[in-house]
N, CA, C and O of each residue as an XYZ file, in Angstrom:
284
protein
N     -11.411    192.278    -70.540
C     -12.827    192.141    -69.787
C     -12.898    193.646    -69.566
O     -11.885    194.326    -69.403
N     -13.921    194.055    -69.567
C     -14.316    195.370    -69.395
C     -14.335    195.939    -67.808
O     -14.862    195.329    -66.877
N     -13.698    197.143    -67.708
C     -13.499    197.429    -66.353
C     -14.836    197.119    -65.638
O     -15.933    197.135    -66.196
N     -14.593    196.815    -64.235
C     -15.546    196.667    -63.550
C     -16.619    197.904    -63.274
O     -17.848    197.870    -63.234
N     -15.821    198.858    -63.123
C     -16.720    200.135    -62.616
C     -17.421    200.561    -63.876
O     -18.373    201.331    -63.753
N     -17.034    200.115    -65.177
C     -17.610    200.718    -66.391
C     -18.502    199.957    -66.954
O     -19.290    200.338    -67.820
N     -18.421    198.728    -66.448
C     -18.950    197.528    -66.971
C     -20.732    197.432    -66.825
O     -21.287    196.920    -65.853
N     -21.487    198.066    -68.058
C     -22.720    198.368    -68.047
C     -23.655    197.119    -68.800
O     -24.861    197.192    -69.037
N     -22.758    195.974    -69.100
C     -23.546    194.977    -69.597
C     -24.229    194.158    -68.461
O     -23.895    194.104    -67.278
N     -25.323    193.498    -69.130
C     -25.960    192.568    -68.418
C     -25.740    191.065    -68.455
O     -25.648    190.450    -69.518
N     -25.661    190.507    -67.289
C     -25.120    189.167    -67.058
C     -26.388    188.239    -66.631
O     -27.450    188.586    -66.114
N     -25.858    186.740    -67.077
C     -27.107    185.592    -66.417
C     -26.119    184.847    -65.562
O     -24.893    184.876    -65.665
N     -26.919    184.112    -64.622
C     -26.378    183.035    -64.043
C     -26.720    181.776    -64.772
O     -27.831    181.501    -65.227
N     -25.457    180.919    -64.842
C     -25.733    179.601    -65.781
C     -25.231    178.544    -64.702
O     -24.597    178.847    -63.692
N     -25.577    177.372    -65.036
C     -24.981    176.503    -64.644
C     -25.044    175.253    -65.552
O     -25.785    175.236    -66.535
N     -24.193    174.120    -65.182
C     -24.142    173.178    -66.305
C     -24.699    171.659    -65.368
O     -25.278    171.693    -64.282
N     -24.384    170.600    -66.028
C     -25.179    169.354    -65.527
C     -24.759    168.870    -64.166
O     -25.480    168.392    -63.291
N     -23.340    169.100    -64.143
C     -22.881    169.155    -62.595
C     -23.194    170.068    -61.492
O     -22.698    170.001    -60.367
N     -24.035    170.907    -61.887
C     -24.344    171.894    -60.956
C     -23.231    172.890    -60.488
O     -22.849    173.165    -59.351
N     -22.847    173.324    -61.651
C     -21.598    174.301    -61.113
C     -21.710    175.496    -61.774
O     -21.810    175.435    -62.999
N     -21.715    176.597    -61.228
C     -22.518    177.807    -61.291
C     -21.299    178.919    -62.279
O     -20.091    178.751    -62.117
N     -21.721    179.778    -63.054
C     -20.974    180.917    -63.677
C     -21.731    182.145    -63.981
O     -22.928    182.254    -63.714
N     -21.137    182.927    -64.453
C     -21.584    183.963    -65.199
C     -21.481    184.082    -66.676
O     -20.499    183.649    -67.280
N     -22.572    184.716    -67.321
C     -22.354    184.769    -68.791
C     -23.181    185.957    -69.498
O     -24.342    186.208    -69.179
N     -22.612    186.524    -70.295
C     -23.203    187.843    -70.859
C     -24.305    187.457    -71.339
O     -24.477    186.451    -72.027
N     -25.286    188.410    -70.925
C     -26.938    187.869    -71.357
C     -26.917    187.674    -72.820
O     -27.431    186.639    -73.244
N     -26.287    188.693    -73.838
C     -26.497    188.896    -74.961
C     -25.875    187.799    -75.792
O     -26.271    187.729    -76.955
N     -24.985    186.950    -75.397
C     -24.312    186.055    -75.953
C     -24.926    184.627    -75.739
O     -25.456    184.266    -74.689
N     -24.765    183.741    -77.042
C     -25.478    182.364    -76.586
C     -24.897    181.628    -75.849
O     -23.693    181.720    -76.091
N     -25.110    180.873    -74.997
C     -24.487    179.850    -74.214
C     -23.976    178.749    -74.564
O     -24.535    177.947    -75.312
N     -22.557    178.564    -73.917
C     -21.993    177.355    -74.534
C     -22.757    175.936    -74.606
O     -23.864    175.778    -74.092
N     -22.040    174.887    -75.314
C     -22.718    173.975    -74.921
C     -22.655    173.008    -73.434
O     -21.592    172.554    -73.011
N     -23.555    172.865    -72.971
C     -23.734    171.998    -71.648
C     -24.287    173.074    -70.532
O     -24.697    172.638    -69.456
N     -24.290    174.276    -70.764
C     -24.725    175.106    -69.877
C     -26.012    175.804    -69.989
O     -26.416    176.215    -71.076
N     -26.748    175.965    -68.756
C     -28.308    176.566    -69.202
C     -28.382    177.549    -68.171
O     -27.629    177.467    -67.200
N     -29.411    178.687    -68.312
C     -29.578    179.680    -67.532
C     -30.387    178.956    -66.217
O     -31.109    177.971    -66.067
N     -29.886    179.927    -65.443
C     -30.450    179.728    -63.894
C     -31.715    180.352    -63.546
O     -32.472    179.973    -62.653
N     -31.919    181.563    -64.500
C     -33.213    182.505    -64.330
C     -32.602    183.780    -63.832
O     -33.246    184.814    -64.011
N     -31.478    183.836    -63.250
C     -31.028    185.284    -62.437
C     -30.360    185.959    -63.738
O     -29.618    185.391    -64.539
N     -30.881    187.584    -63.776
C     -30.014    188.407    -64.997
C     -29.614    189.768    -63.859
O     -30.293    190.144    -62.904
N     -28.536    190.215    -64.251
C     -28.415    191.512    -63.791
C     -26.983    192.347    -64.050
O     -26.478    192.564    -65.151
N     -26.482    192.741    -62.791
C     -25.295    193.397    -63.253
C     -24.240    192.187    -62.606
O     -24.552    191.314    -61.796
N     -22.892    192.429    -63.232
C     -22.115    191.253    -62.685
C     -22.055    190.888    -61.365
O     -22.351    189.762    -60.965
N     -21.663    191.842    -60.633
C     -21.964    192.013    -59.026
C     -23.462    191.201    -58.721
O     -23.416    190.243    -57.950
N     -24.567    191.526    -59.231
C     -25.657    190.822    -58.992
C     -26.034    189.319    -59.107
O     -26.810    188.616    -58.461
N     -25.076    189.037    -60.328
C     -24.911    187.768    -60.560
C     -24.093    186.766    -59.928
O     -24.533    185.639    -59.702
N     -22.674    187.199    -59.570
C     -21.988    187.066    -58.513
C     -22.416    186.783    -57.272
O     -22.006    185.760    -56.724
N     -23.169    187.510    -56.727
C     -23.737    187.655    -55.300
C     -24.505    186.519    -55.283
O     -24.484    185.737    -54.333
N     -25.354    186.329    -56.511
C     -26.561    185.252    -56.488
C     -25.649    183.774    -56.654
O     -26.239    182.745    -56.326
N     -24.612    183.693    -57.020
C     -23.840    182.427    -57.174
C     -23.472    182.210    -55.351
O     -23.453    181.254    -54.575
N     -23.304    183.176    -55.292
C     -22.378    182.966    -53.595
C     -23.987    182.598    -52.501
O     -24.053    181.989    -51.434
N     -24.834    183.101    -53.125
C     -25.946    182.695    -52.054
C     -26.245    181.265    -52.363
O     -26.358    180.518    -51.392
N     -26.402    180.730    -53.642
C     -26.802    179.577    -54.115
C     -25.850    178.360    -53.949
O     -26.175    177.287    -53.439
N     -24.630    178.678    -54.452
C     -23.609    177.538    -54.571
C     -22.892    177.213    -53.650
O     -21.688    177.458    -53.711
N     -23.586    176.421    -52.293
C     -22.943    176.557    -51.029
C     -22.045    175.083    -50.912
O     -21.307    174.822    -49.962
N     -22.257    174.281    -51.970
C     -21.457    173.272    -52.025
C     -20.821    173.147    -53.178
O     -21.475    173.063    -54.217
N     -19.392    173.112    -53.188
C     -18.745    173.351    -54.729
C     -18.317    172.176    -55.340
O     -17.841    172.275    -56.472
N     -18.400    170.985    -54.762
C     -18.326    169.801    -55.081
C     -19.437    169.470    -56.265
O     -20.651    169.595    -56.099
N     -18.840    169.048    -57.421
C     -19.543    168.614    -58.755
C     -20.761    167.653    -58.243
O     -20.473    166.805    -57.398
N     -22.181    167.748    -58.736
C     -22.967    166.670    -58.516
C     -22.819    165.224    -58.513
O     -23.384    164.341    -57.868
N     -21.783    165.211    -59.529
C     -21.457    163.585    -59.477
C     -20.881    163.058    -58.243
O     -21.180    161.996    -57.697
N     -19.967    163.974    -57.844
C     -19.305    163.616    -56.616
C     -20.042    163.477    -55.359
O     -19.791    162.627    -54.505
N     -20.918    164.315    -55.297
C     -21.978    164.376    -54.070
C     -22.883    163.193    -54.487
O     -23.329    162.563    -53.528
N     -23.211    162.800    -55.588
C     -24.052    161.493    -55.430
C     -23.144    160.208    -54.660
O     -23.433    159.428    -53.752
N     -21.964    160.399    -55.462
C     -20.958    158.992    -55.177
C     -20.901    158.920    -53.861
O     -21.058    157.823    -53.325
N     -20.647    160.166    -53.035
C     -20.342    160.245    -51.412
C     -21.452    159.732    -50.535
O     -21.415    159.041    -49.517
N     -22.740    160.416    -51.410
C     -23.879    159.785    -50.271
C     -24.355    158.429    -50.822
O     -25.243    157.882    -50.168
N     -23.943    157.857    -51.826
C     -24.214    156.364    -51.894
C     -22.943    155.331    -51.141
O     -23.132    154.227    -50.632
N     -21.877    155.937    -51.236
C     -20.949    155.677    -50.075
C     -21.218    155.707    -48.442
O     -20.528    154.980    -47.727
N     -21.853    156.240    -48.081
C     -22.440    156.236    -46.525
C     -23.765    155.917    -46.483
O     -24.424    156.218    -45.488
N     -24.362    155.234    -47.613
C     -25.733    154.470    -47.320
C     -25.759    153.361    -47.025
O     -26.835    152.805    -46.806
């Protein structure tokens, strides 16, 4: 991976069906099962966005099961 201080690539925030987030180089095709969240920018901007929106790290399927168990 490129040195963060000289990394001038554009990244995008991506997420999967389990609502798990990651970053991906914007010039690369997304891997199967992942789609763009809408944010693009520097690596740090994308990581900051993930920190802002990904407040519950449990996979979506686990959150749904836990909600059903308490209902």
